[in-house]
C-alpha positions in Angstrom: 45.5 22.7 -8.6 48.1 20.2 -7.3 46.9 17.2 -5.4 48.8 17.1 -2.1 49.3 14.2 0.3 46.8 15.9 2.6 44.2 16.0 -0.1 44.8 12.4 -0.9 44.5 11.3 2.7 41.3 13.3 3.1 39.9 11.6 0.1 40.7 8.2 1.5 39.1 9.2 4.8 35.9 10.3 3.0 35.7 7.0 1.1 36.1 5.0 4.3 33.4 7.1 5.9 31.0 6.5 3.0 31.7 2.8 3.1 30.9 2.7 6.8 27.6 4.5 6.2 26.6 1.9 3.6 26.9 4.2 0.5 29.5 2.1 -1.2 28.7 -1.3 0.2 25.0 -0.6 0.3 21.9 -2.8 -0.1 22.1 -2.6 -3.9 25.3 -4.7 -3.8 24.1 -6.8 -0.8 20.6 -8.0 -2.0 18.3 -10.0 0.3 15.8 -11.1 -2.3 15.7 -12.8 -5.7 14.7 -9.7 -7.7 17.4 -7.5 -6.2 19.9 -10.3 -6.6 19.1 -10.6 -10.3 19.4 -6.8 -10.7 22.8 -6.8 -9.0 24.1 -9.6 -11.2 22.9 -7.7 -14.2 24.8 -4.7 -13.0 27.9 -6.7 -12.7 27.5 -8.2 -16.1 27.0 -4.8 -17.8 30.1 -3.4 -16.0 32.1 -6.4 -17.1 31.1 -5.8 -20.8 32.1 -2.2 -20.5 35.5 -3.2 -19.1 36.2 -4.8 -22.5 36.8 -1.3 -23.8 38.1 0.4 -20.7 40.9 -2.1 -19.8 42.5 -2.1 -23.3 42.3 1.7 -23.5 44.2 2.1 -20.2 46.7 -0.6 -21.2 47.4 1.0 -24.5 47.6 4.5 -23.0 50.4 3.4 -20.7 52.1 1.2 -23.3 52.2 4.0 -25.9 53.5 6.5 -23.3 56.3 4.0 -22.3 57.1 2.7 -25.8 57.3 6.1 -27.5 59.2 7.9 -24.8 62.0 10.1 -25.9 64.7 7.7 -24.5 63.5 4.8 -26.7 65.4 5.2 -29.9 64.1 1.9 -31.3 60.5 3.1 -31.6 59.5 3.5 -35.2 58.9 7.0 -36.5 56.3 7.1 -39.3 55.2 10.8 -39.9 53.4 9.9 -43.2 51.3 7.0 -41.8 47.6 7.9 -41.9 45.3 4.9 -42.1 45.0 1.2 -41.0 42.0 -0.9 -42.1 42.7 -3.3 -39.2 42.6 -0.5 -36.6 39.6 1.0 -38.2 37.7 -2.3 -38.1 38.7 -2.9 -34.5 37.6 0.6 -33.4 34.2 0.0 -34.9 33.7 -3.7 -34.2 34.3 -3.7 -30.5 31.9 -1.0 -29.6 29.3 -2.5 -31.9 29.6 -5.9 -30.2 29.3 -4.2 -26.8 26.1 -2.3 -27.9 24.7 -5.6 -29.2 25.6 -7.4 -26.0 24.1 -4.8 -23.7 21.0 -4.4 -25.9 20.4 -8.2 -25.7 20.8 -8.1 -21.9 18.3 -5.2 -21.7 15.8 -7.0 -23.9 16.1 -10.3 -22.1 16.1 -9.1 -18.5 13.5 -6.4 -19.1 11.0 -9.3 -19.6 12.5 -11.6 -17.0 12.3 -8.8 -14.3 8.9 -7.5 -15.3 7.6 -6.1 -12.0 4.1 -7.4 -12.9 5.4 -10.9 -13.3 4.4 -13.2 -10.3 7.2 -14.8 -8.3 7.3 -18.6 -7.7 7.0 -19.9 -4.1 3.3 -20.4 -3.4 0.4 -18.0 -2.9 1.5 -14.4 -2.7 0.6 -12.1 0.1 -1.5 -9.2 -1.2 -0.6 -5.7 -0.1 -2.1 -2.4 -1.3 0.2 0.6 -1.0 -0.9 4.2 -1.0 1.6 7.1 -1.2 0.6 10.2 0.7 2.3 13.5 1.8 4.7 12.3 3.2 4.2 8.7 4.3 3.1 5.3 3.0 0.0 3.4 3.9 0.0 -0.4 3.6 -3.4 -2.1 3.4 -3.7 -5.9 3.9 -7.0 -6.7 2.3 -7.0 -10.4 3.2 -6.2 -9.6 6.9 -8.4 -6.5 6.9 -5.7 -4.4 8.6 -3.5 -1.5 7.7 -0.2 0.0 8.8 1.6 3.3 8.3 5.2 3.4 7.3 5.7 -0.3 8.0 5.6 -3.2 5.5 5.8 -6.7 7.2 5.6 -10.0 5.4 6.8 -13.6 5.8 10.2 -14.3 4.4 10.4 -16.8 1.5 6.8 -15.9 0.6 6.1 -13.8 -2.5 4.5 -10.4 -1.9 2.3 -8.9 -4.6 2.1 -5.1 -4.2 -0.6 -3.0 -5.8 0.5 0.7 -5.7 -1.1 4.1 -6.2 -0.7 7.7 -5.1 -3.2 9.9 -3.3 -1.0 12.9 -4.1 1.7 13.8 -6.6 3.8 11.1 -8.3 5.9 9.0 -5.9 8.4 6.2 -6.5 8.4 3.1 -4.3 11.9 1.6 -3.7 13.3 -1.0 -1.4 16.9 -1.4 -2.6 17.6 -4.7 -0.8 14.6 -6.4 -2.3 13.5 -5.0 -5.7 13.8 -2.1 -8.1 11.8 1.1 -7.9 8.4 1.6 -9.5 6.3 4.8 -9.9 3.1 5.5 -8.1 0.6 7.9 -9.8 -2.8 9.2 -8.8 -5.7 7.5 -10.6 -3.4 4.6 -11.7 -2.5 1.3 -10.2 1.0 -0.2 -10.7 2.3 -3.6 -9.6 5.5 -4.9 -8.0 6.4 -8.4 -6.9 9.1 -9.0 -4.3 10.3 -11.5 -1.6 13.1 -11.9 0.9 15.4 -14.9 1.1 15.5 -14.8 4.9 14.2 -12.7 7.8 15.6 -9.2 8.1 14.9 -5.5 8.4 15.3 -3.2 5.5 14.6 0.4 4.5 12.3 1.7 1.8 11.7 5.2 0.6 10.2 7.5 -2.0 12.8 8.3 -4.6 10.7 10.9 -6.5 10.8 14.4 -5.1 7.4 15.2 -3.8 7.6 18.4 -1.7 9.0 19.6 1.6 8.6 16.3 3.5 10.3 14.3 0.8 13.6 13.7 2.6 11.9 12.0 5.6 9.5 9.8 3.5 11.0 6.5 4.6 9.4 3.3 5.8 10.4 0.2 7.6 10.4 -3.2 5.8 10.5 -6.4 7.9 10.7 -9.9 6.6 9.7 -12.3 9.5 8.9 -15.9 10.1 5.3 -17.0 9.4 4.6 -17.2 13.2 5.9 -13.7 13.7 3.8 -12.4 10.9 0.6 -13.9 12.4 1.6 -12.4 15.8 2.1 -9.0 14.0 -1.4 -9.3 12.4 -2.9 -10.1 15.7 -1.3 -7.0 17.3 -2.5 -4.8 14.5 -6.1 -6.1 14.9 -5.9 -4.9 18.5 -5.3 -1.3 17.4 -7.9 1.0 18.9 -9.0 2.6 15.7 -10.4 1.4 12.3 -9.4 3.0 9.0 -12.8 4.4 8.1 -13.4 7.4 5.8 -12.9 9.9 8.5 -9.6 8.3 9.8 -8.3 8.1 6.2 -9.1 11.8 5.5 -7.2 12.7 8.7 -4.2 10.5 7.7 -4.1 11.9 4.2 -3.3 15.4 5.4 0.3 16.5 4.7 2.6 15.4 7.6 6.2 14.2 7.8 8.2 12.0 10.2 5.0 10.0 10.9 5.6 7.2 13.3 4.6 3.6 12.6 0.9 3.1 13.3 -1.8 0.5 12.8 -5.5 0.2 12.0 -7.6 -2.7 13.2 -10.0 -2.6 10.2 -10.1 -1.0 6.8 -13.1 0.6 5.0 -14.3 -1.7 2.2 -12.8 -1.0 -1.2 -10.7 1.9 0.1 -7.9 1.3 -2.3 -10.3 1.2 -5.3 -12.0 4.4 -4.0 -8.7 6.3 -3.8 -8.0 5.4 -7.5 -11.5 6.1 -8.7 -11.7 9.6 -7.3 -8.8 10.7 -9.5 -10.2 8.9 -12.5 -13.4 10.8 -12.0 -11.5 14.1 -12.1 -9.9 13.0 -15.4 -13.3 12.1 -16.9 -14.8 15.5 -15.8 -11.8 17.4 -17.3 -12.2 15.5 -20.6 -15.9 16.2 -20.7 -15.3 19.9 -20.0 -12.7 20.1 -22.7 -15.0 18.5 -25.3 -17.8 21.1 -24.6 
């Protein structure tokens, strides 16, 4: 099929539309925290290494087509030429160096960006995150409050997240602040993040988890310390505590759940959620051994 001027214009219009929606110039390329910034720079570095192969290939493709065109009678004609040790060495050496370079980057930055590694900047804010169908619950154990579909923390202060799932596997991802990490029932994973400055971001579950998956988003707000204290005070004024009955009601499948708050949290709720699945695992293992 031929590419007409109309098709070309439509393509440009589509790209412009995507750019305006933030698909091209999105949070991954506009990080607001140290972890996301390091990940973006690593992406740029890996892309630059790959250009070592891509750019010469395009240059040579155009040069060969121009140099060996039919009108160029000066181009050498060697129908019996079959092998060049120099070309062979170059063909193997360059990709090998790129593999070594990318492999070194992966090894180094896998350890530097370990999601369990605490961030500098003082005492971290502790937040426990529970994935449900189809929403996120954020428990603040030191403040004894909880919020639904809203994560709030002071900017320039490290945040230490403990994550688990009370349903199928989910994946927690705030593109502007950190990479994604999986959340699994009966298990606890960790993620450390922070924001350079106050701002509002979007987080979501990136692991398909059922019919409400497409609406499983949550708000993330980095605020000043004073604004955070005011937010905690407002949450403490919520009319309901997160006791066992309230949690069981919240855990029922529901989508497009609005932001909500709980003034108190049942003791050891996060540990209880994890333990109930571990108990199922132990029971299944015991039954299998009998």
